N, C-alpha and C positions, 0 to 999 in steps of 0.2 A: 525672198520677196522684198521688194523695195517700193516705198511710196515716193513718187516724184511730184513735187509741188512747185509750180512756176507761178509767180505773182507779177502781173503787169500793173504798175501803179496807175491809178485813174483810168483804167480801161473800162469805160462805160459800156453797159450792155447795148445801148442804142447805137454806139459807134461800131462795136464789133459786129452786131447783127447786120448792120448796113453793109459793112465790108465783106462779111461772109456771103451775103446775097449777091454782091458784085463779083464773087469769085476771087477776091483779093487775098483771102486767108485760107489756103487749102488745108493746112494742118489743123487749124481750129475747126474747120468743117469736118475733118477726119475724126477729131476727138469727139465732137458732138454726136456724130453718127455711131460711134462705138460705145457711147455711154449716156449719162444724164447731163442735162444743161439747164440753166436757169438765169434769171435776173435776180441779183442778190441785194437786199436792203442793207445799207451801211448803218452804223450807229447813229443815234439821235440824242440830243439836238445838234451836236457837233460831229461833222464827218471830215475833219482834216485828216491828214495821213497818220499821225500817231495813234489817235483813238481808233481809227479804222483798221490799222494793222494789228493793234492789240486785240480788237474783236475778232479779226480774221484768224489770228494765230492762237487764241485761247478758246474761242467758241463761247465767249461771254460778252456782256455789255459793259459800258463804262462804270455802271454802279458797282460792278464786281472787280474789274481790272484797274480802275482808278485813273486811267489816262484820258484826259479831257481836252487836249489840244497839243500844239507843239510845245507850249509851256503850260504848266499846271499851277494856277493860283491856289491860295490857301495854305501858305507855308507856315503860318503862325506869326510871321513877321509883319511889317507894314503892308497895307492893303495892296500896294502896287507890286509886291514881290511875287515871284513865281519860280518853279523848278523845271528843269529840262525833262521832257517826256521820254527821250531815248536814253537817259542815264541808266546805267546798270541797276537792276532791281526795282526800277520805277513801275514796271508793270506788275501789279499785285497778284493777278491770277496766273496759274501755271500755264506755260505755253505747251503746245503739242510735243515739242522735243523734250521738255522737262518731264512731262508725263510719260513719254516713251522711255526716257532714261531710267525711270523707276523700275521698269521691267528689263533693264539691261540692253535696251535697243540703242543703236548708234545713229547720229545725225551728221550730215555734212551741210554747211550753210554758206551761201554766197551773198554777202552784203545784206544780211538779215539782222534786224535789231534784236537786242536782248539775248544774243548768243555769246557775248564776251562779258565776263564779270568785272567788278571794280578792280580786281587784282591784275587785270590784263590777260587772264587765262580764259580758255574756252569754258563755257558753262558745262556742268556735268552731263556726260553722254554725247557731247559734241566732238566728233573726230577732228574736224577742221572748221574754222570760221574765218572768212575773209571780210574785212570791214575797213572803211576809209572815212565815212562821214563824220566820225567822232573826232577827227583831228584836221580841221581845215586850217591852212596857212594863209590863204588869201582868196579873195573873190575874183571873178573874171574882170577883164579890162580891155578897152580899146585905146591903145597908146598912140598919140599923135607923133609922127616922125617929122620934125621940122629942121633938124640939122644932120650933118653927116655922121657924127658920133654922139650918142646919148646914153644915159643910164636910167634904169627904172627899177624900183624896189619890188620884190615879191616876197612878202613876209620878211624873214631874216636874210634873204638872198638878194642879189643885185644882178639884173640883166644888163650886159654891155652890148649896145646895139650899134652896128655900123651899116650905113646905106651904101649899096653899090648898084646904082641905077634902080631898077625895080627889084633887084635882089637885096635881101636883108640878112646880114650875118649877126647872129645872137650868140653870146657866150655867157657862161656862169661858172666861175672857177676854171677848172681844167676841161670843161665840156662845152661844145659849141655845135651850132647847126646853121645851115644856110637855107632860107625859106624864100619861096617866090609865089607859086600859084596854088599851093595846097598846104594842108595842115602837116606840121612836122613836130615831133616830140623833142623836148629838151629836159634832161634830168637835172634836178636841183639837189646837189649833195648826194647822199646815199639813199634817201628814202622818199623822195618826192619828185615832182616834175610838172611841166606845163606843156600844152600844145600851142603852137604859134602859127599864124598865117597873116601875111600882109594883104591889104586890100586898098585900092584907090577908090575913093568916093567923095563927091562934092569938091573935086579939085585938090584933095589932100590925100596923103598916104598914112594909113593907120596900121599898126601892128596889133592884130587881134590875139588876145591871150586868154586861155581858159583859166579857171581857178586852180588852186593848188591844194592838195591834201596829202597826208601821210598814210598810205594804206598799210595794213598789217595782216599777216596770216598766222593764226595760232591754232593749236590743237595737239592732242597726244599722238595722232597718226602722222608721224614725221615723214613717212614716204609720200603720203597724200599732200601734206603741207608743203613739202619741198617741190613736188610736181606743180602745184598751183603757183607758188611763189616764183618759180623759175620762169614762167611764161607771163607774169603780170606785165601789162603795158603801163605806160604813164597814165595815171588815173585822172579822168575827168568826171566830176560828179554832177555837173549840170552844164547846159549849153550857154551860149552868149545872149540869152534872152534880154537882159537889161540893155545891152548895146543895140539889139534889134529894135526894142521899143523906143529907144531914144533917137532912132533914125540914123545911127552912126554907120549902119551897113548900107545906107541909101534909103529912099522912100519905100515903105511897105506897100503891098498890093492895095490895101485899103486907102493909102494916101497917094495913089496914082503911080506906084512903082510897077516894074515889069517882071517881078518875081525874083530878081537877083538877090534882094535882101533875104527873102524866104529861103533861097537855096543856100546862102551863106550860113544862116541860122541852122538850117537842117543839117548842113555839113558838120557843125559843131555838135549837134545831138548825136550824129553818127559816132563821134569820138566817145561820147558818153555810153552809147550802146556797146561799143567794143570793150569798154572798161569793165562791163558786166558779163558780156557773152564769152569773152576769152577765158576768165577763170571758171565760168560755169561749164564750159566744154572740157576744161581740165578735170574738174570734179566728175563729170559724167564718164570720162575715160578711165579714171583711176580709183574711184571710191569703192568701198565695201560696206557702205552704210545701209541702214534700214530705212532711213528717211533722208531725202535730199530736198532742201528748200532753196529756191533761187529767186531773188528779187531783181526786178528790172524797172528803172525809173524813167526811161526815155519817153514812154507814152504820156506820162504826166508832164514832163518838161515841154513836150510839143503842145499838149493840150492847153496849158496855161497861156501860151503865146498865140495860138491859132484857132482853137476850136469854136469860139463864139461866132466867128464870121461864117461858119457853115452849120450853125445850129439854128434851124428854122423856127424854134420856139423862143429864141432869145431876141431881145431888142437890139443886140449887137449883130444880128444876122446881116450879111452883105450878099444879096443874090448876085450882084455884079461880079464878085470874085469868088463866089462859093466853090465852083468847080476847080479853080486853080489852087485854092487853099486845100480843098479836099484831096487833091493829088498828092500834096505833101503829107497829109495825114495817112493816106494809103501807103506811102513809102515807109514811114516810121513804123506803122503797125506791121508792115511786111517783114521788117527786121525782127520784130518780136515773134511773129509767126514762124520765122525760120528757126529761131531757137527752140520753139515748141516742137518743131519737126525733129530736131536733134534729140530732144527728150523722148519723144514717141519712138524714134528709131532705137534708142538705147534701152527702153523698157521692154521686158518680155511679157508674154501672155499672162503670167502670174503676177505681174507688177501692177500697180495703180498709178495713174497719171492724173493730177489735178491741175487745172488752170483756173486762177482766180485773180481778183483785184480787191484793193482795199475799199474803193468807192468808185463812183462815176465822176462825171464833170459836166458842167453846164456853161453856156455862154454868159458873159458878164458885160453889161453895158454901162454900169454906174459904180463909182466908188463912193461909199457912204462913210462919213465921219461922225459917228454917234456922239462923241464928246463935244462936238460943236453944238449939237442940239441941247446937250445937258448944260453947257456953259450958258447958252441963250436962255435956258429955263431957270438959271440961278442955282443949279444943282452941282455943277463942277466949276473949277476955277482955273484960269489961265495964269501962268507965271510971267515974270517980267520979260523973259526971253521968248515968250510965245508958245511954250510947251505946256502940257498939262501939269497942274500942281496937285497931285493926289492928296497931300496932307491938308490942303485948304478946301478940298472938295467934300461934299456930302455923299455923292454917288458918282462912280466912274464907270465908263465902259473900259474893261480891264486892259492894261497894256499887253497882257499875254495874247491878245487878239484871238481868244478862243470863243468869243460870242457872249461873254458873261458880264452882267452888271453887278457891281459890288457896293454895298454901303460901307463907308469909312467909319465904322462904329468904334466906340470908346474902348472895347476890349482889345483893339489892335494898337501897336505902337504908333503914336501920332494920330490915333482915331479921334474924330470930332463929334460924332452923333451918338446919342443914346440908343440902345437896342430897341426900345419901345417905339422910337420914331421910324424904324427901318421900313416896315411895310408901307407906310404912307409915302416915304421917300421913293421907294421902288415903284409905287403906283404912279407917282408924278413923273418919274423917269420913263416908265413905259408909255405914258400918254405923250410925252415929248417925242419919243421915237416913232410912235404910231403916226404922228403927224407928218413924218418925212415922206415925200413923194418924189418920183422921177419927174423930169421935165414934161413928160407926157401926161402927168397927173396920176399915174398908177401908184398905189402904196408900195413901199419898200420894206415895211415891217408889218408882220401880221399879228404880232403879240409876243408873249414871253412864255417860257416853260421852266420847269424845275431844272436846275443845273446839277448833274450827278455828283454825289459825294459832298454836297455843301448844305448849309443851313438855309432852307427855303425862305426864312424870314429876313435873311441878309443878302441873298444872291438869287438872281434870276438869269435865265439864258434867253437872249433875244432871238426871235425867229425871223430871220431875213429872207426875202425872196431870193431864189438862186441867181437872179439877174444882177445882183449887186455884190460888191466886194467890200466888207466893212473893215475899217482900220481905226485904231485908237488914236492915231496922230491928229493933231490940230493943224489947221492951215493958216498961212499968213492972211489970206483973203477972207477967212472965217466962213467959207462956203461949206455947207453940210453934205451936199450932193454934187459930184462933178463927173464928167465922162471918164470911163475907164480906158486905160491904154493897154491893160492886160486882159484879153477877152475871154478868159476861162477861169473858173474857180469852183471850189467845193468847200464851203464853210459850214452853212447850216443845212441840216437835213430836215426839210419840212414835208417830206413825202414825195417830192417831185421825182418821177421815174428816170429822169436824166441822171440822177445821182446813184442809180442802181449799178452795181458792179457786175462784170461778166463772171460766169461760173460754168465750168464743164468738168466732167470727170469720167474716166473709164477704168475698169478693173473688175476683179472677181466679185460677183454679186450685184453689180450695177447694170440695170437693164439697158440694152443698147437703144439709141434713138429716142430716149425719153425726155420730153420737155417738162420740167417741174413747174413752169410758170414763174412766179415770184416767191423767193424764199428769203429767210433771214441770212445774213452773211456770217452767222454762227455755224451754219450747216457744214461748210468745207472742213473746219477743224474736227467736227464730229465724224465726218466721213473718213478723214485721215486717221483718227484714233481707232475707228472701227476696223479699218483695213489693217492697222498695226496690231489688232487684237486687244485693244485697251478699253473696249466698251462691251456691254452685253450684246450677244448676237442679234437680238431683235431691235436694238435701239436705232440703227440706221433705217430699217424698214419703217419703223414708226415715224421717224422724222420725215422721210420721203413721202409717206402717205399723207402726213399732216400738211406738208408743203404743197402736194398736189391738190 
């Protein structure tokens, strides 16, 4: 018996439900009909990817697993310092695969965090782990081609580019590729690579380049590891969203474009999807594990760049282009559904299949700069170069961008405020942020909540409306609220149902065609553990009844 667990990043229940109703996700519909399904509440107050994945994979909340954002403040050093959430050992609660390993059960993991230890070896019980996000060489770029021969750096490597009309020849060391109208891969040295595609826009020729990472395949099952490594494509960890937002692919649909920019962006997301689907299919073919966990980020990549324009509950909604944007959403989720179909076909009647997500996603109309409001209130300080000066500030919206306000108290290196003053300072900071409104007059901050794992007298978590994307950065024009160019986000979970994740599962003991309504996103881990025989037989029934 095997438990197969497929995770679509940022696959919101509202998006999946609409696509299923349209008949666009036949395999998701098939899974729902064969078992249980639900909308799953992500962690609060922060529902960024790391805390949400930690909750999903441990079945616990941030108070237990300790992951509170992409970076975690409270290192004991200066107030502005933070630690990487995906670092080995950072998740304090045991994951499902670690619990399974205690019973001698084996796991195969495809791009799943916390499966490789600090020593570079697979965690106990993990037969094989594929991972690449931990070693990024360079971010994506749109390279202007102005001469016949040019050179461009990619981390420690150099691309030598020669134009031949509309064809572009690119070499790196002893490897080369000629590109014209489609994406082509180019290996960089022994362990990395990029995807390349030229595009003419605005009267100029650009060479689009994906980011570069060094993927690795580790684990004691050498046969499986070699099968996975043998077929690995050049890895693309994210699409060319920054170039799309900057208008470098041509005008976006919302800016009067004809959809060409969206198609170019979507074609880069296809390279991301392939980077995950190809090793996933290799694992499905060759594994002998009890638990197979597969992570897929492409739905998140697309959602951040497009979803707000077809989110009718968001101020970012654009009815004039809704249908054309939604067509691209349908395409991307169709790729994810195709992989789910492969999982369902691989699984036998005695196996369990889970589909889940870490969180949902909502449209984003505004970017909020909380530290601008704190500077204006005399609580934070701006340095000579225009950036935030934490050491001269009394309260800061933390540079970790996890939603938290921190008092720079005297117990910290460089701290300036006595602890006794902290509650009053936080009250003043909260009042300054509550005064922030969108240009429409609607409030963007509804208050503050306790930040998990911190001293409530020194730290509070800001509750932002889903329609805004907060950032700790200061602006040259000192504006606290500006229009967003990135129309999708998932920062603060204030209970908005758009942030609910998709969930569905079928397997022994799971009643077919059962809609559980809204559940906590701790439930998938409990179902996985129960199906693996690691919880009491009645625990799943009790949880499902409670959820219903």
